[in-house]
N, C-alpha and C positions, 0 to 999 in steps of 0.2 A: 679724523682718521676714517679711512674706508675699511669696512669689515673684510676679513680674509675670505670669508665664505658668503656667497650671495644668498639672498632670501629665496626660498624654494618657490614661492608663488611668483616672484619676479622672474626666476629662471624659466618657469613654465610659460609665462607670458611672452618672454623673449623667443622661445622656441616656437610658440604658436604664431608670433608675428613674422618671424623670418625663416621658419622651417628648420627642421632638425637635419642638417645636411650630413651629419655623421651617422645618423641612424638608418634603419631599414624601412621606415614608414613610407617615405617618398618613393623609394625604389619599388616597393611592393605595389604602391598605387599606380605607378607608371606601367609596370608589368601587367597589372590587372586590366588597365585600360587598353593596352596593346593586345592582350589576349581576346578582349571583347571585339576588336576590329578584325581578327583573323577570319571568322566565318563570313563577314561582309566582303573582305578582299577575295576570298575563294569564290563567292557567288558572282562577283563582278567579273573575275577571270573566266569562269565557266560560261557566263552569259555572253561575254565578248566572243569566245570561240564558237559558241552556238550561232551567234549572229553572222560571224564570218562564214561558218559552215553552210548556212542557207542563203548566202549572198545578200543578206539584208544590209550589210555595211557596204556602201558604195561611195564614189567620189562626192555624191550629193547628200550624204547623210548629215542631217542638221545637228547642231550642238557639238557633235564630236569632231567636226572638221575632217581633214583628209585622213580618215581611218585606214583606207587601203594602203597608204604609205607606211602605216605602222605594222599591219599584218604582213604585207608583201612589199619590202623596201624597194625603192627605186621605181623607175618608169619603164624599164626594159630588162630583159633577161641578162644576167651576167654571162651565161653561156648555155647553149643548147646542143645536146649530143644526139646525132642521128646514128642509130645502129642499123646498118644495112645499106640499101641503095635506092633512094627515092627517084621518082620520075623527073624528067626535065621540067615539066610544068610545076611540080612542087618546089624544085630548086629555084626556079624563076621567081615564084612568090616569096620565098624566103629571102632571096637576094634583094628583092625590091622592098623589103620591110626590115631593113637593118636597124631601124629605130626600135623595133620590137625584139629582134633576135640576132644573136651572133652565133653561128652554128659551126659545128665540127663533126666530121664523119669518121666512124670506125666500124669495123666488122665485129660480129659477135665473138669471134675467136681472139680479137685483140683485147678482150675484157676478161680473159680467164684468170689473170693474176690479180688478186685483191679486188674483185669487182665492186664490192661495196665502197671501198675507198675511192675507186675511180669514179663511180657514179655520183658520189657526194660532192664532186666539184661542179656539178651542173644544176641549173634551176629547172630544166625541162629536158625530158628524154623522148625521142621519137623512134619507135621500133618500126622500121619500114623495109622489109625484105621482099616486098611484093614484086620487085623487078629483078630479082636474082633467083637462081635455081635452088639455092639452099635456103630453107626456111627453119633452120635449126637454132635452138637456144639451149645451152646446157642447163642442168638443174641448178648449178651454183649461180649462174647469171640470172636465171629466172627468180631464184630466191632473193638475190640481191636487189632486183628490180622491185619485187613485192615489198621488201623492207624499205626501199627508197620511197615508195608511195605511202606506206604507213607512217613514215616520218614526216610527211608533208610534201613530198615531191609530186610532180605532174608528169603524166605519161600519155603520149599519143601512140596508138597502135593501129596499123593499117592492114586491112584485108587478112591474108592468111599468114602474116608474119609470126614466127615463133611457134608454129603448130607441131614441130617435130623436136625431138631430143637426139643428140648424136648417139649412134650405136644403140638406140632403144627402139625396137621395132614393134612394140605392143602399145605405144602411146601416140595418139593423134589428138591434137587440140591443146587448149591452154590451161585447163583446170589444174592438172598435176604440177606442171612446170612453174606456173605463176601463182600457185596457192590461192586460187579463187578470186584474184583481184580483177580479172578481165570480165566485163559484164555480158559477154556472149559466149556461146559454146556451139560445138558441131551438132548437127543432126546425123543420125545413123540410119541409112536407108535399108531397104529389105535385103539387098545383097551384101550388106555390111560395109557399104561405101560411105565414108564420112563426107558430109556436105562441105566442110571447110577445106577439103582437099579437091573439090570439084568446082572450078570457076565457071560462072555463068555470064555470058555476054548479053547485055540488055540495052535497049534504047528507051530512055525515060528521063524523068526529072526528079529533083530533090524537093520534097514537100515538108513543110514545117509541121511537127507533131506537138511539141511543147510550145505553147503560145507565149510563154514568159521567159524562155531561155535566151541568154545574151548571145549565144553562138548564132542564133537565127534573127538577131536584131535587124529589122527592116527588110527581112526576106521571108516571103510566104512560099514562093516557088523559085527554084533555080533549074534552068534559066528562067528569067522573069517573063520573057516573051512566050505567050501561049503556043506559038507555032514551033519554037525551038526545043530541041532535046539533046541530052548528052548520050554519047556512046560509052557505056561503062562496063567494066568487069566487076562482078560482085559475087557474093556467096550466100547460100541459103542457111544462115545461122539463126540460132535461137537467142532471144534476149532472156538471160537467166537472172540478172540483177540490174539494179540501176534504173536509169531513166532514158527512154527512147526520145531523142531530141528531134529526129527527122527520119523520114523513110523514103525509099526509092519507089516511085510510082511508074509502073510499066503497064502495058496492055493486059488487063486481067490478073495482075499479080503485083504484090508489094513485098519489098525486102527492107530490113532495117538499114538505115543509112548512117546515122550517127547515134551512138549510145554512150552515156556517161555513167560511171559509178564513182562514189566518193568514200574515202575513209573519213576520219574525223577532220583532217586538214588536207589530205592528199586527194588527187583526182586522176581518173583514167578516162580518156576519150577514145572510143573505138570508131574508126572510119571503115565502113564496108565498101569503100570505093577509093580511088586515088584522090586525096584531098586537093591536089593541084588543079583538078578539073573545075572546081567551084571556088574561084579566087576569093569572092566576097565572104563565103562561109569560112574558108581557111583563115583569112585575115581576122575575122571575128573571133575565131578559136584562139589564135595567138594573143589577141588582146584580152580575152577572157582568162587565159591561164597565166598572164604575166603577174 
């Protein structure tokens, strides 16, 4: 006859051998081990974003494989929004690089209704009002663009685009409208004239400033031929934040050409000239931001 109640020592041995699936010991051990991994997971995530932030993760990163495809899915933009009216040269470069961008054009006034929702549909925004008479961006659109960049969006801004606000006559420049995300600002002259409202026509070339930046990969000077020069419209702006990637070299004077600022994951590239003038630099920029 088998006993109705088992031996206590035998029961303990059985639980030890096979685990007490009805008890809380196993669950508490699993939760304890999981909680121990949480700090390690957080460190890995933070480290990953820091590496991406400083462009250490590239297509050639060993061990991790194609990390860029994890941080920035795909090999091309889903959509690029141009706010304003770019030059013919810029449009030609975009049309000849459809493997990098698919673009759509709107006026700033077209984005007054739910601007944040509209901007969220695009992977890259280009604000280029340099070839139109109106350089206005509303406070609501400027705020939406700033939030778009802080959430990881990429913005290209060209020359004097967005320096005015509609029906606001005491503001010139970008700082107030775009909440400080633009890496340059106006100088104010002795007579109270703002430099970002005064175009300067120069003959010069683009010179690499940041020796490691991918926008200038393979380019020390543009044009490359020592005897050639661009005819450019530019502005005497100050670099107030970020990194000066290249500058415009003219006789006896230099002006910022390309300036970049970054949030944790977003980027702003300011062009102080028409980017379509320097095809190679502009194509490098599109590849860098994809």
